[in-house]
N, C-alpha and C positions, 0 to 999 in steps of 0.2 A: 596844114597841108604841106607835104614835102614835094620837092620838084624832082622830076626825072627818076622816079623810083623804078627798080628793075621790073621787067615783065615777069609773069609767071614762068619759072623754069621748072623742069622736072624735079630737080633737087629741092627747090624751094617748096614745091607742092607737097612732096613727101614729108619734109620737115614740118611744114605747117600742119599737115594731117596728123602727124605724130605728136604735136605739141612741142616740137623741138626748135621751131623757128623763133628766136628770141626777139629780134628787131621787127616785130610783126606790124608795128605802126608804119614802117617804111614800105610795107607791101599792101596791106589792106586799107580800106577807106578810099578817100578821094585824093587823087594826085594829078599834078600837071605832067603832061607827056608831049612828045613830038615838039620839042623846043618851046614848050608852054603854049602851043597853039590849040590845045584841046585838053579836056579833062577825062580821066579814067577812074572808074569806081571798081574796086575789087572787094569780094567778100567770101567768106567761108561759112557755108550753112549746110551742115551735114543732113542728108535726107531730103533736101529741097528739090522740087521738080523744075521750078522756074522762079526767076527773080526780076522784078521791075523796080526802077528807080523813080521815086515820086518826089517832086519838089514840095517841101512843106509849106512854103509861102503861097504857092498857087494851087496846090493839091493836084497838079497835073503830072502825068507820066512823062518822064524825060527820056528814058531809055529802057530797053530790055537787055539784060545781061546774058552773055553767052556762058553756057555750062562748060567749064574747062575739063572736068573729069567726073566720074561717077561718085566721088567722095564728097562733092559739094563745093568745089571751087568755081566761082563765077567772076566774070569781068566784062567790061564794056565801056565804050567811049560815049561821052555826053554830047554828041553832035558838035555844034559850033560853039558851045559854051566854053569860055575860057576863065570866067570868074567863079570862084568857089561859091557854093550855095548849100543851104541846109536841106538835107534830104532824109527820106526814110526808104526802107526796102519793103516792097510788097512781095511776100514770099508765099509761093504755092507749094503746099505739101500734099501728099496723096489724099489726105482726108480733111484738110483744112487750109485756110488762108489767113496769114497774120501779117500785120505791119510792124516792122522793127526799125527804130531809129538807130542807125549804125553808130556804135560807140567809137569806131575807128576814124570818124570824121572830125573828132574833137582834139584840140591841142591840149598840152599839159595844163592842169589847173593848179599846180603847185608853185608857190612863191620861193624865189631863191633865198630871201632873207629867212623864211621859216625853216628851210632845209639847213641853212648855215647854223642857226641857233640850235637846231635839233642835234646836229653833229657835235656842237661845242658843249653840250650839256647845259645849255641856258634856255631851252625852250620850255615855257610854262603852259603852252596851249597846244601841244602836239595832237591832242585828241580832237582838235577842230579840223585837221586835215589828214591825219593818219587814222585808219580804221574805216568805218562806213559813215560818211557825212553827206547830208542832203545838200545839193547844189542846184543852181539854175545856170545853165550855160547857153548863151544865144537864145534865151527865152524857153529853153527846154529843161524841164525838171527831171532830176535824176539823182543818183548817189555816186559820190566819189569814193572809190575803194582804194586804199593805200596801205602798204605794208613795208616794213624794214626787213630785208633779207639779203644782205650784201654778198653772201657766198653762194646764193642760189644760182643755178644755171638757167632756170626759167621759173616764173611764177604765173599761175593762172588763177583767175577767180572762178570758183565753181559754186553752184547753188541750185535751188529748185527752179530758178528762172532760166537756167541753161542746161537742164537735165544732168547736172553734175558732170559735164563734159569738159575736161581740161583743155581741149583744143578750141573751144568757142571763144573764151574771153582771156586770151593771153595778155598779160599786163605790160605796160610800158616800163622799161628799165631806165633808172637814172644811175649811171655808172659811178658818178662822182661820190654819191652818198649811200648807195645800196638800197634805195627806195624804189618800189614798184607801184604803179598806179593805173587805174582805168576809171573813166566816167561812164556809167551805164544808165541810160534814160529809162524811165517808166518801171523802175523796180518798186515793188509794193512793200509797204511797211509790214513787218512780220516775216519777210522772206528769210529763209535759212541760207547760209553761205559758209564757205571755208576757203582757204588758200591751198591750191595744189602746187607743190614745190618739187622741182627736180633739184635735188640737193647737190652739195659739192661733190658727192661720190657717184652721182648719176642715178640715185634711187628716187623713186616717186613717193612722196610722203604728203599727208594732209595735215594741216594745222588750223586750229581756230584762230580767230583774229585777236591778237593781244590787246587791241584797243576797242574790241566790241563793246557796245553799250547795252547789249542784252545777249543771253545765251540760252540755247536749248538744253533741257535737262538731259542727264545721262539716260540711255547709252548713246544718244545721237551726238551730243556735245557740239553741235554746230553753233556758229555765231548767228545773231538775229539782227536784221535791219530794224532799228528802233523807229518809233512813231515820229512823224514830222510835227505832230501837234505839240505845241509848247504849253507848259503850265503857266498860268497867269498868277504871278506872285502878289500877295497882299501883306507882306511883312516889312514894308518900307520903314515904318516907324521903329520896328524892332532893330533893323539893321543900322538905322541912324543912331539909335541909343546905344547899341552895342559898340559902335565905333568910338564912343566916348567912355566906354566902361574900362575900369581898372580892376580886373578880377582879383588881383592880390589883396585889394582892400574892399572886397565885396563877398557876400555869402555864396558859397558853392557847396551844395549838398547834392551829390550825384547818385542817381539810381542806375546801376548797371544791369542791362537787360539782354538776354538771349531771346530774340523775337520768336524763335521756333518753339520755345518751351515756357515762355512766361504764362501763357494761357492758350489752350487749344479748344476746339469746338467739334461738334458732331457727336453722335451717339457713342462712337468708339474712342472719342478724344484724339483722333489721329489728324484732323484737319487743322492746318495753320490758320491763324487770324490773318486776314489781309490788311492792307494799310487803312482801309475805310473802317474796318472793325477795330483796329488798334486806336484809331482816332476817337472812336466812341467808348473804348474801354480803358486803354492804357493811359491816355491823356487825362481823363478825369481822375484816375487813380493817383497820378503824379501830383495833381493839384490838391486832392484830398490829403495826401500824405505830406505835403509841404516841401517836396524836393524842388530844387531850383534847376537841376540839370538832368537830362537823360543821356546815358552813354550806351550806344548800341555796340554789341559785339560784332565782329566783322560781317558785313553784308555783301562784300564783293563775291561774285559767283564762286562757289566751291562745290566740288563733286561729292565729297565725303562728309556726311552729316556729323560723323564722330570727330571731325576736325574743328567743329563749332565755328567754322569760317576762317580759322587761322592758317589754312593751307589753300589760299585762293588761286584759281586758275584764270578767272576773268576779272582782273583788277579794276576794270572800268565798268563792269556790268553789275548793277544791283541784282541780287539773286532773284530768280523767278518765284521763289517760295511764297512771297508776300504780295506780289503784284508787280506792276511795271514801274518805270522810272517816274512817271507822272504821279502815280499813287504815292511813291516815297516823297516826292516833292510836296504833294498836298498834305501829307502827314507832318512833315517838318514845318510847313507853313502854318498849320493849325497849332503846333506847339509854340511857335513864335508869337502868334496872336494871343496865346494864353500865358505869355511870359515864361516859357520853358525853353532853356537852351538845349541844343542837341549836339552831342559829341559823337565821333565815330572812331571805333577801334580800327587802326590802319596797320597793315603788315608789309613793311618794306624790307624785312630782314631775310626773307627766304621765300621759295615757291616750290610746289610739289613737282614730281617727275611724271605726271600724267602725260601720255603720249600726244594728246591733242593740244598741250599747253606750250610753255616756253622752252622746255628742255630740248637741247639740240635743235633749235627752231628751224634753221636752214641746213641741217646736217652738221653744223659746227656748234661749238660752245659760244653762243651769241650773247645771251643774257647772263650766263653763268661763267665762272672760271673753268678752264679746261682741266687744271690740276685739281684732283679731289681734295688735296690738302688745303686748298683755298676755296673750292667750289661746292663742298658738301657739308651739311650739318650732320654729325654722327648721331645726335640725340633724336632728331626728327626724320632722318632719312630724306631730307629735302635739299634743295640747291640754294646756293648763296648768290645773290646778284653781284655782278662784276661792276663795282662802283667806280672803277677806273675808266670805263667806257662812257664817252659823252652821250651816246644815244640811250644808254641805260639810265644815266642820270636824268635825261630829259623825260624818259618814260615814267620814272618815279616822281620827279618834280611836277610834271604835268598832271599825274594822277592825284597828287595831293591838292593841287589847285582845282582840279576837276570837281572834287567833292565839295570844296568850299565855294567855288564860283557857281557851279551849275545846280547844286543841291542846297546851298546856304547852310551847310553844317557850321557849327560855331567853334569847332576845333577838332584836332586829331590827337588821339592817344596812340603813340607808337609802341607796338609790341616788341619785346625781346631786344631792346636797344643794346644791352650788354653783349649779345651775340654779334652785333655789328661792330662793336668797338675793339674787340680783342681777336687777333688772329689765332690765338691758342684757346679760344673758348671751347670748353668741354673736350679738349684734346690733350693727349699725352705727348711727351717729348718725341720728336721725330714724325709727328702727325701734322705738323703745321710748318709754314714757311715764314720766316721773319720779314719785316719790312726792309726798305732800302738802307735803313740805318741800323739794322740788326735788332730792332725792337719788336714787341708783341702787339703794338697798336696798329689797327687797320686804318692807315692814313687816308686812304681814299674814302672810306665810309665816314670818317670824322669830318673830312672836308665836305662831303655831301650833306651831312646833318647840319653843319654850320650854314651852308648855302641855303638849304631848305628853310631853316628857321628864319634866317634874315629875310628871305624873299616873302615868306608867308606873312610875317609880322608887318612887312612893308606894304604888302598888297591888300591885306585883309585886317584892318584895324579892329581890335576887340576880340579876335579869336584866341583860342588857347591851344598851345602846342605842349603836349604832355608826354613825358618819357617814363616807360616802365624800365628802370635801370637798377639792377640788383646788386651792383658792386659799389665801391667807394670812390668811383670816378669823380674828381672834384669839378665843380662848376657846371654841372649838367643844366641847371636852371639859371645860370648867370649870363649876363650880356657878353657877347663875343667881343673881347677886347683885342684879340690878335688872331686873325684867321690863320689857319694852318699853313696856307700857301706863303704867308709872310713871315713865318717863324724861323728863327735861326736854328733852333734845335727841334726838329719835328718829332722827336721822341717825348717831348714835354706834353703832358696831358693838358688839353685845352678846354676852355669854356665852350659849351655846345649851343647855348642860346635858346633852350627850351623855356617855356613859361613856368612849368611845374614838373616835379618829379614825384612818382609814387614813393612813399616812405616804406620800403620793404623791410628795413631794419625794425621799425616800430611794429609792423605786422608780425614779424617772426618772434620778437621778444615778448610782446604782449600776449600773443596766443600761447607761447610756451609757458608763460606765467599762469594763464587761464587754466591750463590743463592740470595744474598741480592741485593736490588736496589742500584745502584752506589751512590745515594745521601745518603744512610744510611751506606755505607761501612766505612766511617770515624769513626763511633762509634764502629766498630768491627775490627779496623785496625790490631790488634795483633793476630787475628785468622790466618791471612795469614803468619805471621812471627814467631809465637810461636815455630814452629818445630825446629828452629835453637837453641833454648834454650837447647834441649836435643839431638841434631843431633849426637853428638860424644859419646853418651852412648852405641850405637850399630852400627853394620855395616848394614846400611839401604838400602832397595830398595823402591823407590817411586812408588807405584802401583796404577794404575787406572784400576782395574780388572773388570771382568764380573759382580761381585757382586754389582757394582755401577750403573748398567744399567738394572736391572731386578726387578721383584716383585713390580711393580708400582712406582719405583724410577725414571723412565723416562730416556731418553738419556742424555748424558752430555750436549748437546746443549740445551735441553729443561729444564735443571735445571736453566738456566740463564734467568733473567728477561730482558724485552725490546723487541724491534723489531728484525727482522732478522739480520740487519746490526750489532746491538749491540751484539746479541748472538754470531755471528761468530767472531767479533772483540775481544770480551771478552775471548772466548775459545782459540783463537790464543795467546792472551797475557798470559793466564793461562798456556798453553803448554810451552811458552817461559820461564816463571818463573820456571816451573817444570824442564826443561832441564838445567836451570842455577843453580838450588838448588843442594847442595851436595847430593849424593846418586845415586845409579843406577836407571834405568828407566824401567817401564813396562806399556804398553798400550794395552788395549783389542782391538781386531779386530773391525773394523768399526769406532772406535773413531778417527782414523787417517784421515777420510774424513767426520767426523761429521755426522754420521748416525742420522737421525731424530727420528726414532721410537725406542722404547725400544727393546733390543735384544730379538729375538724369536728363540729358538733353533730348531724349526721345519722348518724354511725356510732359504734361503740364505740371506746374507747381501744385502743391497739395493745398489748394484753396479751401477744401472742406475743413481743414484744421481750425479755421476761424470761428467755427461754431463752438469751440472750446475756449473757456475763459483765459487760460494762460496764454494762448496764442493771440487772441484778440486783445488781451492786455498788453502784450509785447508790441503789437501793431500800434496801439494807442500811445505807448511810450515813445516809440520812434516818431510818430506824428507830432507829439508835443515837444520832443527835442528839436525837431525841425522848426516848429513855430517859434520857440524861444530863440533858436539860433538865428533865424532871419530877423527877428525883432530886436536883437541885442548886438549892437556894434562891438561890444566887448568880446564877442566870440569870433569875429572875423576881421575887424578893421586893422589889427596889429598882429596878424598871424606871422608876419615876417620881421617883426620888430620886438626885440627883447623887452621893451618897456610895456608890452601888452600882457606879460605873464609874470607871476611871482609865486614861488613856492611859499606856502605857509609851513608845511612840514612834509618833507619827502623821506624822512629817516625813521618814521614810526613803524619799524619792521615788526616789533612785538605784537602790535595790534593790527598790522597790515592795513593801515589807514593812510590815505594820501589826501592832502588838502592844499589848495592853491587858489589864487585870485586871477581872474582875467579882467583886463582893463580895456575900455574903449577910448573914445575921443575925450579931449579935455572938457571937463564938466563946466568950465567957465563959459563955454559956448552953450547957451540955453536953448538953441533950436534943437528940437527933437531930443531934449535932455533926458526924457524918460527911458530911452533905449541906450543911453551912453554910460549908465552907472556900472561900477564894477560888479562882478558876480563871483561868489565864493563857491567852490566845489569841494565836497567832502565825499570821498569814495572809500567805503568799508568793504574789504574783500574777505571777511570772515563772517560766520553766522552769529557772532556775538553782538548784543546790543550794548551801546555805550551811553549811559545817562550822565548828564552834567559834564559833557565834553566841551572843553573850552576851545574857542576858535578865534583867531585874530581878525579884526575888522579895520578897514582903512579910515572910517570916520564914525561919528557918534550917532548916525541915523539909525532909527529902528529898521529892522529887516524882517523879511518873511521867507517862507519856503516858496521858491518859484516852482521847483519841481522836486518830487520825492519818489524815487523808483519803487519804494516799498509801499506806496499807497495801494489800498485795496482795489482802486480803479484799474491798476495795472496788474493785479494779481498778487500783490504783496501782503504782508502781515499787518499793515496799517499802523506801524510804529512811526512816530514823527513828532513834529512840533506844531501844535495848534496855535493859530493866530500870530501875533507880533512877537518877534524875538528882540528883546531890548539890549542895546549896546551898553557896555559899562566902560568907565574911564580907567580900565585896567590894561595897561600895555601887555601884549602877548604876541609871540611869534614875529617879532619885529614890527608889529602894528601898534598904533597908539591906543586902540580900543579893542575890546573883545566881548564875547557873549558866550553863555552856556547853552548848549544845544543837546538834543537827543539824537544819536546816530543809530539808525535802524540797522538790522543785520543784512549783509550782502546787498549793499545799497549805494545809490548815488544821491546826495542832497545838493540842490542848487539853491543858494541863498542870495537874496538881493533886496534892494529897496522896493517897497510896495508900489 
């Protein structure tokens, strides 16, 4: 309550009516007057006939307000009352009577410390007070609406609860930090709202809430007040075990999914699966296939289906397409109870120019840079976040924490990190501005990424921070030894502190090799093996993502030359090589059964293909690779340790055969010794069968085929090694023992102790 606020004057009334009176809390609501010897209540209710003030505690009428003009300005004194009290307004309209708890009677609900951290770029929970958040004030339930718009002349809350009238709920301005707020009682969950802004140029614009936790589909694009009902989590054991997990020394086989096209339902195949259906269908499939992780392509609200979620407008709003936020939480909860980790594709590199979004939010370049040489992505026609602004840092940092804290995601995969690191990304000379030291590095973005990773790993033990970074930036997945702010030479490239980096080099080289005719592969032999030269420079994930099967690139199957038999055999051999190669694994949906057509985001995967043996055989092969992978520490324990891998022969270009050994833990430790033995991989990338092929072995134990991609069970020609393979005391390939084996055509053999 403010003291001695001005009485209604003609100018004030006109300004209020037009939504131009900014300091509205000084005028409306309850105020002391007459030297604090009485109280006055003022309100603006367009179209009201009469207004009474009702004491909420006693339910008694305290006063009838006088109508000051025909537009709906009312005021009146509260008799002899001098102590403020909680009240509601009983409003008589021509055809109805309603009770309204006056929002202008409440003081600010924002904490100074929260606002300070927000401006400093250190706020990790801005979503708890900015946006639309349920609150209880003086025993009254309502929603605190808050938005950052420092250059706005006025901000009003508009929605279906106030007839979208910008003069009804003008918000309180906090001049020091550019934040506007209002607490509105009795707002219903599911209510639509936006912010009406008189921008810096005097224009009236409407914007969706950048912190909205739900959004209306296009064309409305309003923000939605989310449900106050909280999901009751049941994954305590998972979170406790996750906090002790060292993923670099654990199996990670990731299944990347676009929820809108993994599987659809309905006679026309147009209806999305909701989270309940995904729990019943996708989760059992993950378990059947043996994947350890599910990675969701972006699910922050996005208006354009063709962006696949990579151009989000509502960064805090789970898309409406699959259900509400509690449905998403329930799905993740079920995954955790089934021992499946869930990763989220996160997009902090750019945002689209949709008019209801962040672009020119308050009439100025608020979230983006003003200069297009810094603020626009030429490739995607999107805008780049201004990482120099503390409020933008808090917006992104809080969003990362939001998904991990509120939804229990197990990690974030950051899209397009390269575009964040370089000021000249995809730009010609003259199209970009150098940093303060004349370099091409985006120092503010680098500092943000370092800060982000340090905070996330500190606050959420056991999560994974993953970078899609396509250049040779050193130290992407290395511990931050020297924060950018402390460096002497800020043009030096710094460790970024991610947990993992996608191995884009391996992907490009190996797929390039795969496309070649087998007769020509001998001339490009080292394309397939070159990744081992730099394998231990980063903590890598081998990713065959959605990017490799779109935009005319064709499916993985159709990248391969030859007839159908050769295509399927080659792809099985390739997957075998991938699962044997050091590094965690990621496979895009549909690749596990060799989808023939390029991925189409508008339709379901071609599940009908599984009725055909080659496709069901491929699916079985991936399933068995996953089972062997999880059961054998040799395939994941030393991914980041050179002692976990040894070439037997990487130079057999003439035959296009690659052979290597993967090592697990020291076999002197007999606990779980069965899954710690070395595994030998032999990968033949030509259609030729090799009989009596000698291979080196680490010891004299008899071995067997653990897996053979040429088995008839997978759709192969069934060439292989029946029964036990006996080791001989004949040193070979640097090993003390060896054995003679049959190597099938276009195949991967995995050999190990029985």
